[in-house]
C-alpha positions as semicolon CSV with decimal commas, in nm:
position;residue;x (nm);y (nm);z (nm)
1;M;-6,648;-1,225;0,428
2;D;-6,476;-1,256;0,092
3;I;-6,364;-1,547;-0,122
4;T;-6,175;-1,540;-0,451
5;G;-6,181;-1,804;-0,719
6;K;-6,288;-1,919;-1,060
7;I;-6,653;-1,978;-1,151
8;I;-6,674;-2,343;-1,255
9;L;-7,051;-2,393;-1,273
10;A;-7,355;-2,171;-1,328
11;L;-7,688;-2,337;-1,249
12;P;-8,007;-2,224;-1,424
13;E;-8,202;-1,935;-1,278
14;Q;-8,481;-2,034;-1,041
15;S;-8,786;-1,817;-0,987
16;G;-9,127;-1,828;-0,827
17;V;-9,387;-1,644;-0,623
18;S;-9,377;-1,628;-0,244
19;Q;-9,678;-1,699;-0,020
20;K;-9,725;-1,323;0,009
21;G;-9,750;-1,293;-0,370
22;N;-9,404;-1,143;-0,430
23;S;-9,201;-1,277;-0,719
24;W;-8,845;-1,391;-0,652
25;K;-8,550;-1,533;-0,844
26;K;-8,207;-1,667;-0,764
27;R;-7,896;-1,798;-0,938
28;I;-7,656;-2,047;-0,785
29;Y;-7,290;-2,052;-0,890
30;V;-7,004;-2,277;-0,788
31;L;-6,666;-2,115;-0,731
32;E;-6,335;-2,300;-0,696
33;T;-6,074;-2,125;-0,485
34;I;-5,724;-2,062;-0,615
35;E;-5,517;-2,225;-0,343
36;Q;-5,280;-2,513;-0,298
37;F;-5,579;-2,725;-0,195
38;P;-5,874;-2,577;-0,390
39;K;-6,218;-2,580;-0,234
40;K;-6,551;-2,557;-0,411
41;V;-6,815;-2,321;-0,271
42;A;-7,172;-2,288;-0,398
43;F;-7,314;-1,939;-0,347
44;T;-7,646;-1,775;-0,428
45;L;-7,728;-1,441;-0,590
46;F;-8,086;-1,361;-0,486
47;G;-8,335;-1,111;-0,629
48;D;-8,198;-0,815;-0,826
49;R;-7,840;-0,927;-0,765
50;A;-7,898;-1,223;-0,999
51;D;-7,930;-0,971;-1,285
52;Q;-7,685;-0,715;-1,144
53;Y;-7,390;-0,958;-1,150
54;P;-7,402;-1,173;-1,465
55;L;-7,129;-1,433;-1,420
56;N;-6,984;-1,674;-1,673
57;V;-6,802;-2,001;-1,629
58;G;-6,429;-1,932;-1,628
59;D;-6,453;-1,583;-1,474
60;V;-6,218;-1,517;-1,182
61;K;-6,413;-1,319;-0,922
62;K;-6,398;-1,193;-0,565
63;V;-6,729;-1,267;-0,393
64;S;-6,844;-1,091;-0,076
65;Y;-7,097;-1,304;0,109
66;D;-7,285;-1,368;0,431
67;L;-7,347;-1,707;0,587
68;E;-7,693;-1,789;0,716
69;S;-7,814;-2,109;0,879
70;R;-8,172;-2,214;0,941
71;E;-8,351;-2,511;1,091
72;Y;-8,622;-2,706;0,910
73;N;-8,779;-3,025;1,052
74;G;-8,492;-3,078;1,293
75;R;-8,219;-3,039;1,030
76;W;-7,992;-2,740;0,975
77;Y;-7,918;-2,583;0,638
78;T;-7,653;-2,322;0,560
79;D;-7,673;-2,072;0,274
80;V;-7,387;-1,870;0,126
81;N;-7,561;-1,548;0,014
82;A;-7,347;-1,326;-0,208
83;W;-7,411;-0,953;-0,187
84;K;-7,127;-0,822;-0,406
85;V;-6,917;-0,965;-0,689
86;E;-6,604;-0,800;-0,829
87;D;-6,337;-0,888;-1,081
88;A;-6,052;-1,049;-0,891
89;V;-5,692;-0,945;-0,915
90;V;-5,502;-1,272;-0,910
91;D;-5,162;-1,239;-0,750
92;N;-4,921;-1,485;-0,907
93;A;-4,742;-1,519;-0,573
94;S;-5,059;-1,646;-0,401
95;A;-5,156;-1,885;-0,680
96;P;-5,018;-2,232;-0,635
97;A;-4,711;-2,293;-0,843
98;A;-4,716;-2,592;-1,064
99;A;-4,472;-2,851;-0,949
100;P;-4,164;-2,849;-1,168
101;I;-4,135;-3,153;-1,385
102;A;-3,808;-3,322;-1,307
103;S;-3,645;-3,476;-1,605
104;A;-3,560;-3,832;-1,523
105;P;-3,245;-3,980;-1,667
106;A;-3,304;-4,200;-1,967
107;P;-3,335;-4,563;-1,867
108;A;-3,043;-4,785;-1,953
109;P;-3,105;-5,006;-2,253
110;A;-3,222;-5,352;-2,165
111;P;-2,947;-5,609;-2,203
112;N;-2,977;-5,833;-2,502
113;P;-3,026;-6,191;-2,378
114;I;-2,819;-6,327;-2,664
115;D;-2,525;-6,105;-2,563
116;A;-2,560;-6,220;-2,200
117;L;-2,560;-6,583;-2,310
118;S;-2,249;-6,540;-2,524
119;A;-2,076;-6,351;-2,240
120;G;-2,147;-6,643;-2,002
121;Q;-2,007;-6,887;-2,255
122;A;-1,695;-6,675;-2,290
123;G;-1,609;-6,746;-1,927
124;I;-1,705;-6,407;-1,783
125;A;-1,823;-6,451;-1,426
126;P;-2,158;-6,291;-1,331
127;S;-2,150;-5,985;-1,107
128;S;-2,155;-6,052;-0,732
129;T;-2,434;-5,794;-0,693
130;D;-2,656;-5,982;-0,934
131;D;-2,950;-6,107;-0,728
132;L;-3,152;-6,255;-1,009
133;P;-3,237;-6,623;-0,957
134;F;-3,150;-6,718;-1,317
């Protein structure tokens, strides 16, 4: 499976030694998809792939991965294991378009209360659509 997006987080490399005495290392990255409703996906580069694909925050990449689930103490855990990372070609048609900013008409100037008072004294009747209580 493949997923394309922007790397938004790179966690520190983790390493250790297995019970069999083999050394291991892994890097976890978080990718945010480029869609109308972006999703965040954490994926792991394990072993030599951690060095083979150095990724930086802000890179736009296409990640090929496998999903793997395992049970531990009655609970299930799912890993997203990346096996290939490529530079992504972002198609402007598939990227969400920013919503156009509609220019609102300028608000009408607030009436001057002194002018309204003098207009009432001049015998001008208030508008019949005026629903203000004062």
